[in-house]
Every structure is written in C-alpha cells, then in structure tokens.
N, C-alpha and C positions, 0 to 999 in steps of 0.2 A: 327415663316414662323409653317406651320400650315401643319401636316400631316398623311394621311393614313395610322394605321397600326396597326399590330394583339397587342389587352393585354394579355398576358399566364393568367387564369383559370385553377381552377384545381384541382384533388387531384395530391402526388406524384404519378408518370411516367400512370400518365392520364392523356396529355395534354388537357386544352378545351379554343380557343384562343375567345377573339370577337376583332369584326373588328372595330376600334373609327376614331372617328379624335379628333386629342390632336394636343395643341401644341407643339414642339422640342427639346425645355427644359424640360419639364414634365418626370417624368419617366413613362416606361411603365406601371409599375400596376398602376399610381396614375391617378388625374386629368384627366377626358376630354368631350368633347365639346360634342361629341353624339355621343351616338352608333350604325350603322344603319347594323347589321349584323354576322355570327358567322362563325365562322372554325372547325369540327368537326373529325381530322387524323384519330381518333379512331371511328368512326363509325362503323358501323354494316348493313346487309341491309336493314335495315326492320326503322332504324335510316333519320337521315338528315343530310352531312356530309359536307354542304356550303347549309350559306343562303345570301346572299350584297343585300340588298334598292339597286338598282343602281338608280334609280331616286334621291335621297339623294347624295349616292357616285358620278354621275357627276353634280350634282348643289355645293358640295366641290369645285368637281379639278377646273371647271368655277368657283370658285373663286380664285384658287388659288394653292387651295390645293395639295403636290404632294402626291402618295400612295408609298407605300416603293417595292418595288422590290418583294415580297412576295405576299402583294397584287397585283399588279401587274400585278402580275400571274392568282390570282382566279379570279379576274375581268375579265379577256381572258378566266377559262374554263368556267366559268359561264354568262355570253353573250352565248359561242359556244352551253355547254346547253338549253339558253333557244329556238333556234332557231326550 
C-alpha cells in the first residue's frame, strides 16, 4: 500500500519533516517514491512553515495513496490557508 507520510530530518532537537509518498513497508527515513513538500514545525516568522504540492498530493490520493493522520491535518491546513 502507498502512503503519504512525514519523513524526519534535521538535527537533534531541531526537527524538519519532508512530506513523501512511500511504500508502507519501508522505513520512515528509508526509500520513498516522491517528495511532495515539507513541514518545519520550528519555523520563525520569516521562514516558510509548510509547503505541499497539492496537485501531486491529489494525484497520489486519486490513485489510492492514504495520507497519515498528521498529513491529513496538514493538507487541511494548507487548503484553508490557500483560500
């Protein structure tokens, strides 16, 4: 099954997440199919906190990819901020 989830990066105590499309059986930091955005929970006012390629996310969800709970929330937030 294909899943859209967060892949953690960054340094210790300074998380940075990539939003990736991956096979569910792969490790969270392992191989992925496509990177479709990022989430920076520790962004300050001049940095971008969230960026998602909505077109690619919709493409993968139309083909059966399931977003994780956190990614569902981030997609909802990005859709609301785009309005």
